[in-house]
C-alpha positions in Angstrom: 9.1 53.8 23.4 9.6 50.9 21.0 9.8 51.5 17.3 6.3 50.5 16.0 7.7 49.5 12.6 10.3 47.3 14.3 7.7 45.7 16.5 5.4 45.0 13.6 8.3 43.5 11.7 9.2 41.3 14.7 5.6 40.0 14.8 6.0 39.0 11.1 9.4 37.4 11.7 8.1 35.1 14.5 4.8 34.3 12.7 6.1 30.7 12.1 5.9 30.1 15.8 2.2 30.9 15.9 1.4 28.7 12.9 3.2 25.8 14.5 1.4 26.3 17.8 -1.9 26.3 16.0 -0.9 23.3 13.8 0.2 21.3 16.9 -3.1 22.1 18.8 -5.0 20.8 15.8 -2.8 17.7 15.2 -3.2 16.7 18.9 -6.9 17.4 18.7 -6.7 19.5 21.9 -9.6 21.8 20.9 -11.8 18.6 20.6 -10.7 17.5 24.0 -11.6 20.9 25.5 -15.0 21.2 23.7 -16.9 19.9 26.7 -15.1 22.2 29.2 -11.8 23.2 30.7 -9.2 20.6 31.9 -6.1 20.6 34.0 -3.0 20.4 31.9 -1.9 17.1 33.4 -5.3 15.5 32.8 -5.2 16.8 29.2 -1.7 15.5 28.7 -2.8 12.1 29.8 -5.7 12.1 27.4 -3.5 13.0 24.4 -0.5 10.9 25.6 1.9 13.8 25.8 4.6 15.0 28.2 2.8 16.9 31.0 5.2 19.8 31.4 5.6 20.2 27.6 1.8 20.2 27.3 1.5 22.9 29.9 4.0 25.1 28.0 2.1 24.6 24.7 -1.2 25.5 26.4 0.3 28.7 27.9 1.6 29.7 24.5 -1.9 29.0 23.0 -3.4 31.3 25.7 -1.0 34.1 24.7 -2.4 34.1 21.1 -6.0 33.9 22.2 -6.7 30.4 21.0 -7.1 29.0 24.5 -8.1 30.5 27.8 -6.9 29.8 31.4 -9.2 29.8 34.4 -8.4 31.0 37.8 -7.9 27.5 39.1 -5.3 26.8 36.4 -7.5 24.8 34.0 -7.4 25.4 30.2 -10.4 25.9 28.0 -11.3 27.1 24.5 -11.3 30.8 23.7 -13.8 31.8 21.0 -11.1 31.6 18.3 -10.2 28.1 19.3 -13.6 26.7 18.5 -12.8 26.7 14.7 -10.0 24.3 15.4 -12.5 21.6 16.4 -13.3 18.7 14.1 -16.6 18.5 12.3 -17.9 22.0 13.1 -19.1 24.5 10.5 -16.1 26.4 9.2 -13.6 24.0 10.8 -10.0 25.0 10.2 -8.5 21.9 11.9 -7.4 20.1 8.8 -6.1 23.3 7.2 -4.0 23.9 10.3 -2.6 20.4 10.2 -1.9 20.3 6.4 -0.3 23.7 6.1 2.0 23.2 9.0 3.0 19.6 8.3 6.0 18.5 6.3 4.5 18.6 2.9 4.1 22.4 3.0 6.4 23.3 5.9 9.7 21.9 4.6 9.5 23.3 1.1 8.6 26.8 2.5 11.8 26.6 4.5 13.7 26.8 1.3 11.9 29.8 -0.2 15.2 31.6 -0.8 16.5 28.7 -2.8 13.2 28.7 -4.8 13.8 32.3 -5.6 17.5 31.8 -6.5 16.8 28.7 -8.7 13.3 29.5 -9.9 12.2 26.0 -9.2 10.0 24.3 -6.6 11.7 22.8 -3.6 9.5 19.7 -2.9 11.9 17.3 -4.5 14.8 18.7 -2.5 13.0 18.5 0.8 10.5 15.6 0.4 12.4 13.5 -2.1 9.5 13.5 -4.5 6.8 15.7 -6.0 4.0 16.9 -3.6 1.2 14.7 -4.8 3.5 11.6 -4.9 4.4 12.5 -1.3 0.7 12.7 -0.4 0.1 9.3 -2.0 2.7 7.8 0.4 1.6 9.7 3.5 -2.2 9.1 3.8 -2.7 10.9 7.1 -1.2 14.1 5.7 -3.0 13.6 2.4 -6.3 13.2 4.3 -5.7 16.5 6.1 -4.9 18.3 2.8 -8.0 16.9 1.1 -10.1 17.8 4.2 -8.7 21.3 4.2 -9.9 21.8 0.6 -13.3 20.3 1.6 -13.8 22.5 4.6 -13.4 25.7 2.8 -16.6 27.8 2.7 -19.2 26.3 0.4 -20.2 29.8 -0.8 -18.0 29.5 -3.9 -19.7 26.2 -4.9 -23.1 27.9 -4.7 -21.8 30.8 -6.8 -20.5 28.4 -9.4 -23.9 26.7 -9.5 -25.7 30.0 -9.8 -23.4 31.3 -12.5 -23.5 28.2 -14.8 -26.4 27.5 -17.0 -26.8 23.7 -16.8 -30.3 23.6 -18.3 -29.1 21.9 -21.5 -26.5 19.8 -19.8 -26.9 16.1 -18.9 -23.5 15.3 -17.4 -20.9 17.3 -15.5 -17.5 16.1 -14.4 -15.6 17.7 -11.5 -12.0 17.0 -12.0 -10.2 16.8 -8.6 -13.5 17.6 -6.7 -13.0 15.3 -3.7 -15.0 17.5 -1.4 -18.2 17.1 -3.4 -19.2 20.6 -2.6 -19.4 21.9 -6.2 -21.0 18.8 -7.4 -23.6 18.9 -4.7 -24.5 22.5 -5.5 -24.8 21.8 -9.2 -26.9 18.6 -8.7 -29.2 20.4 -6.2 -29.8 23.2 -8.6 -30.6 20.9 -11.6 -32.4 17.7 -10.6 -31.9 16.3 -14.1 -28.1 16.5 -14.0 -25.8 13.6 -13.5 -22.2 13.9 -12.3 -18.8 12.3 -12.1 -15.9 13.2 -9.8 -12.4 12.2 -11.2 -9.8 11.8 -8.4 -6.5 10.2 -7.7 -6.7 6.9 -5.8 -5.8 8.3 -2.4 -8.5 10.9 -2.6 -11.3 8.8 -4.3 -12.2 7.1 -1.0 -12.9 10.4 0.6 -14.8 11.6 -2.4 -17.1 8.6 -2.3 -17.7 9.1 1.4 -18.6 12.8 0.8 -21.0 11.9 -2.0 -22.6 9.2 0.1 -23.0 11.6 3.1 -24.6 14.1 0.8 -27.1 11.5 -0.4 -25.9 11.8 -4.1 -24.5 8.3 -4.8 -27.4 7.6 -7.2 -26.6 10.6 -9.3 -22.8 10.9 -9.0 -20.0 8.4 -9.7 -16.4 8.7 -8.4 -13.8 7.5 -10.8 -10.1 6.9 -10.0 -8.0 8.3 -12.7 -5.2 10.6 -14.0 -6.3 13.8 -15.7 -3.0 13.9 -17.5 -4.1 10.7 -19.4 -7.8 10.9 -20.0 -11.0 12.5 -18.5 -14.6 11.3 -18.9 -16.9 12.7 -21.5 -19.1 15.5 -20.3 -21.1 18.6 -21.2 -19.3 20.5 -18.5 -15.8 20.0 -17.0 -15.1 21.8 -13.7 -11.5 22.3 -12.6 -11.3 24.1 -9.2 -7.8 24.9 -8.0 -6.3 22.5 -10.6 -4.6 24.4 -13.4 -2.7 26.7 -11.1 -0.8 23.6 -9.8 0.9 23.0 -13.1 3.2 24.7 -15.6 2.0 25.8 -19.1 2.9 22.5 -20.8 1.2 20.4 -18.2 -1.8 22.7 -18.1 -2.3 22.5 -21.8 -2.2 18.6 -21.6 -4.9 18.6 -19.0 -7.1 21.1 -20.9 -6.5 19.2 -24.1 -7.9 16.1 -22.5 -10.9 18.1 -21.4 -11.4 19.6 -24.9 -11.3 16.2 -26.5 -13.8 14.8 -24.0 -16.3 17.6 -24.3 -19.6 16.9 -25.9 -21.1 19.2 -28.5 -21.6 22.7 -27.2 -19.7 21.7 -24.0 -17.8 24.0 -21.6 -14.7 24.0 -19.5 -15.0 25.9 -16.3 -11.9 26.9 -14.3 -12.3 28.2 -10.7 -9.1 30.0 -9.8 -7.6 33.1 -8.1 -6.6 35.3 -11.1 -3.8 37.8 -10.7 -4.5 41.4 -11.5 -3.8 42.2 -15.2 -2.1 45.4 -14.0 0.4 43.7 -11.7 -1.1 45.0 -8.5 -0.1 43.1 -5.4 -2.8 41.2 -3.6 -3.1 38.1 -1.3 -3.0 36.1 -4.5 0.6 37.1 -4.7 1.2 35.0 -1.6 -0.6 32.1 -3.2 1.6 32.5 -6.2 4.7 32.1 -3.9 3.1 28.9 -2.6 3.1 27.6 -6.1 6.7 28.6 -6.6 7.8 26.7 -3.5 5.6 23.6 -3.8 4.6 22.9 -7.4 5.4 23.5 -11.0 2.5 25.9 -11.4 1.7 29.5 -10.8 -1.2 31.9 -10.3 -2.1 33.5 -13.6 -4.0 36.5 -15.0 -7.3 35.9 -16.9 -5.4 36.7 -20.1 -2.9 34.0 -19.3 -5.7 31.5 -18.7 -7.2 32.6 -22.0 -3.9 31.8 -23.8 -3.8 28.3 -22.3 -7.4 27.7 -23.4 -6.7 29.0 -26.9 -3.8 26.5 -27.1 -6.4 23.7 -27.0 -8.8 25.5 -29.3 -11.2 26.7 -26.6 -12.5 30.3 -26.4 -12.7 32.1 -23.1 -16.3 33.3 -23.0 -16.4 35.2 -19.6 -14.7 35.8 -16.3 -17.1 36.0 -13.4 -16.1 37.7 -10.2 -17.3 36.1 -6.9 -17.7 37.4 -3.4 -14.4 35.6 -2.6 -10.9 36.0 -4.1 -11.9 33.4 -6.7 -12.9 33.9 -10.3 -15.1 31.6 -12.5 -13.5 31.3 -15.9 -15.8 29.8 -18.5 -14.7 28.6 -21.9 -16.5 26.9 -24.8 -16.7 26.8 -28.6 -14.0 24.7 -30.1 -12.0 27.3 -32.2 -11.4 26.6 -35.9 
């Protein structure tokens, strides 16, 4: 009988094979092609302009991990799990599968050992530039990454909208909010609120499209800009999954720009996955490794976020737990 521990470890070791199968299915849009019913492998290969035998081998591997199914006549269709790899369906994971298995993430993760040895990110060594510079030059991959962020469940956006009191606010700025989900939730909850999304040039186009699709163009403007330089004035600044990308010095620069642009009684709201104050391991620990490999930043504890906020004379008022792994960190009151 095989050693169960060894078998489980072997499953972990070869996990990269599964992620690349899933990423390739998504990139080739195979689940979209199979949405209307099973196809023979050679017909599917013709539709996606791929080598027939190689396509057959990919499809068999996808069946083995329960993403696709095979019929008795040798046609391939979607298994229940495969439906979430389709485009434009609720809860779609297609763009996440593409972005997280493409070069921008895949190559730096291949140098995890070097990241641990050196204590520095591996994007310059593998991509020749920083991650967001790489995305600016590879629009297809950047689009998948932005889409992956947009396609995450909207539940956290609704929780942010419920948690924040916007009754006295006139203007909210979502910094890096290309998906429009948080902005939409806030504007829907308060019909008197106006919004601005600040994004880099390569993401602003998608943000405008998202806002237009949501019917919010009259209440929300999309600005191209750099949060390291300046952010628009607002009563509330929202930063979801932003500060964790950057080191302490860079984070203080971003937060300082926010503090300067806050109106009287304004607030800065971070939405992040906070590490346990007691050092307990969690899934956030894997996210922290992602930061180590890809970016200058790190996941932090709530106390560490409080220290960053205090550095720009903001007070951490409360940390709100959510139904997800995210926390809402609200700060206000310029310290004297």
